[in-house]
C-alpha positions, 0 to 999 in steps of 0.5 A: 947203728954206731960201733960203740952202741952196737958193741954195748948192745951185744955185750948186754945181750950176752950178759942178760942171757947166760949160755947165749950162743949165736952164730953171725947170722943170728946176731945180725938178725937180733941187732938188725945190722949189716953182716959186715958191721956185726962181724966187726963188733963180734970179733972185737968182743973176741979180741977183748976176751969177752966172747969166744968162737966155738967150733961150730962158729957160734959166739959165746961168752968166754966165761960161760960155765967156767965159774963154779958155784960157791960152797955154803959156809960151815959155822961152828957153834961156840963150845957153850952152845954145843953143850947146851944142845947136848942136854 
């Protein structure tokens, strides 16, 4: 599999499955490529700061869990509408 194709494939897997954590052997099996080729691509994604390597050796998205959920907006009714509701 060409380098760019494998790079795009692995990136797509991580984008499709938030929280995905794969060790080298697991990524290799998932993509069906040789270990050395898989390692080069995973390390390239680490260098691009798309992935990071966890202490257990698993590759995970750098931003997993880092994006807080947005808070719902609060809307204030105009003064006339508040007065009408109070009656």
